C-alpha positions, -999 to 999 in steps of 0.1 A, spaced: 240 -177 -502 260 -190 -473 276 -156 -468 242 -139 -468 229 -164 -442 259 -158 -419 255 -120 -422 218 -123 -414 226 -145 -384 253 -121 -372 230 -91 -375 202 -110 -357 227 -120 -330 239 -85 -324 203 -72 -323 194 -98 -298 225 -91 -277 217 -53 -277 181 -59 -267 191 -83 -239 217 -60 -224 195 -30 -224 164 -48 -211 181 -63 -181 184 -46 -147 200 -58 -115 176 -61 -86 177 -75 -51 146 -96 -41 125 -77 -15 142 -44 -22 121 -14 -31 128 -1 -66 120 36 -72 95 44 -100 108 65 -129 101 102 -122 81 106 -154 55 79 -145 55 82 -107 20 97 -106 6 70 -128 23 39 -112 9 17 -85 32 20 -55 14 -9 -40 19 -33 -70 24 -68 -56 13 -58 -21 -18 -76 -8 -37 -57 19 -50 -90 35 -15 -104 37 -2 -73 54 -31 -71 77 -27 -108 87 10 -102 93 3 -72 116 -25 -89 136 -8 -124 139 -11 -139 173 -37 -113 185 -68 -135 180 -81 -119 148 -98 -140 121 -79 -141 88 -84 -109 67 -112 -108 41 -112 -88 10 -148 -80 2 -143 -59 -29 -122 -56 -60 -101 -30 -43 -69 -37 -23 -86 -35 11 -91 -60 38 -108 -64 72 -101 -87 101 -124 -93 130 -116 -103 165 -147 -117 183 -160 -95 211 -133 -69 204 -138 -53 170 -125 -50 134 -93 -37 120 -92 -27 83 -65 -18 58 -69 -2 24 -40 5 1 -50 31 -25 -25 39 -53 -47 66 -68 -59 89 -40 -39 109 -15 -45 128 17 -62 157 -2 -90 134 -15 -96 119 20 -98 154 35 -123 166 9 -146 136 14 -144 132 52 -158 151 82 -139 159 114 -105 155 98 -75 162 120 -39 164 108 -15 140 125 17 121 119 27 84 119 64 78 124 72 111 108 49 107 78 20 131 71 -13 116 81 -49 124 87 -74 111 113 -111 111 111 -141 94 127 -158 66 108 -195 76 102 -208 43 117 -184 43 146 -146 39 149 -116 58 137 -96 60 104 -60 71 100 -47 78 65 -10 77 59 6 95 30 27 73 7 29 98 -21 8 127 -34 -15 103 -51 -13 72 -29 -23 64 7 -27 36 32 -57 38 54 -62 19 87 -97 17 103 -105 5 137 -141 -2 149 -145 -15 184 -174 -37 197 -175 -13 228 -183 16 204 -155 36 222 -144 59 194 -117 75 215 -101 41 222 -106 32 185 -84 62 176 -57 52 201 -58 17 186 -58 30 150 -27 51 158 -9 22 173 -18 0 143 -7 27 118 26 29 136 31 -9 131 21 -6 94 42 25 84 76 7 82 61 -18 57 49 10 33 68 19 2 92 49 5 83 70 -26 105 100 -34 
């Protein structure tokens, strides 16, 4: 019985060692890890990224109130009294194609070399959608208290250019 117990312990130990060595991966904190090719379309490229935290980081020191998420989605808005509102939405499911299909007045543009689209916001302002992957996008929205949509688009482009380096690089 002692021999059988030792054999069982050895087999269990080898199995545990095999599982432990195959389940581990070396990662560097803060470094982007590419998604496996087979699941790239189904993975959330924004997993662990909070739109309000990113928005607060980008508007820090500019007089904006802290960002507020008012829905279950990963989107956030921050208001600066007597100026306007900046918004950020991180969508891991829809790409540029879906935005173009559901928006009017869409114009192709670029943000730091990434494909992007620009469109007016129906109630005033400007939106710029930056491609992260075929099925993921980041959208910035700017609405100004002055109702100057042309300036809102200038501000949205500048905001998108600040955001772009923080977005995941998906292959």
